[in-house]
N, C-alpha and C positions, 0 to 999 in steps of 0.2 A: 504494500500500500504506500503510495507516494505521500510525502508530507507537503501540504500546501505552503507555498512561500510567496512572498511579494518582493518585487524588485526594489533594490535600495538605490536611491539617487542622492548622493552627498550634496548636490546643488540645493536641495530643499533646506539644508541646515546651514548653508553659507550665507547668512542673512546680512552680514556687514563686512566692511573692507578688512577689518582686523582678522576675522576668521578666514577670509579668502587669502590674506597675506600669509597666515600660518600654513595653510595648505600649500601655497606656492613655495614657501621656504622649505617645508618638509620635502616637497617634490625635488627642489633643487639640490637638497642634501643627498639625494639618492644618486646623483650624477648620471641619471638615466634619461635620455632625451624623450623616449616614449612616455615615461612617468610625468615629466614636466609638461609635455604637450597635453596629456590627459588632464592634468590639474588645470591648465589654462582653459581647456574646453569646458571643464566643470564650472569654473568661475564664470565663463561667458554664459553658460546655461543658467547659473544662479542669478545673474544680472538680467537675463532675458536677452535672447539673440538680437533683437532689434535695438535695445538700449544703447549699446556701445557706439553704433554708427550714427544714431540720431542725437543723443545727448553728449557724446564725447567725440573727439576728433580722431576717428578711425577710418581708414580707407576700407570701403566695403570689400574690395578685392582681397586685401590682406586678411580681413576677418574671415572671409569665405575659405581662404587657404588654410587658416589655422583651425577652424571648426570642422572642416570636411574630414571625414574618416578616410584613411588611406595613408599615403606617404607623409613623412614628417614635413612640416612647413619649413620654409626658408627662415633663416635667422632674421632677415629684414622684416618679414611678415610677423614673426613672433614678437619682435621688439616693438613694432608698430602697435600691435594689439595690446601688449602689456602697458605701453605708454598711454594708450587711449583708455585703458581700464584704471589708470591712475597709479600704476606701479613703475618703479625704476629698478634696474639692476646695477649693482656695484660690485667691483672686484676688490678682493682683499688678499693679502699675503697669508698663505696657510701657516698656521703655527706648527712648529716642529714637534713631533711626538717626543715626549721625555721619558 
């Protein structure tokens, strides 16, 4: 007998920029491009697909490239969407393991 389940969508719980930032940082910590792209797609879903292009300054082509399932988006499209969502990336020197 199969156990009934319901799909889980993290986007429902990412109701503010701080929780979305936490997801993005956790994804970046994995150093896995597919995980980072999935996190960005989840954040876009949490905000509503149409919001970023209408309320924020995001090129619709870049947004389409990032949210479309399939190959990883270009870094240019990814950065454009992150910027439009109100996030910025910063580099820092890794601390040496002691």
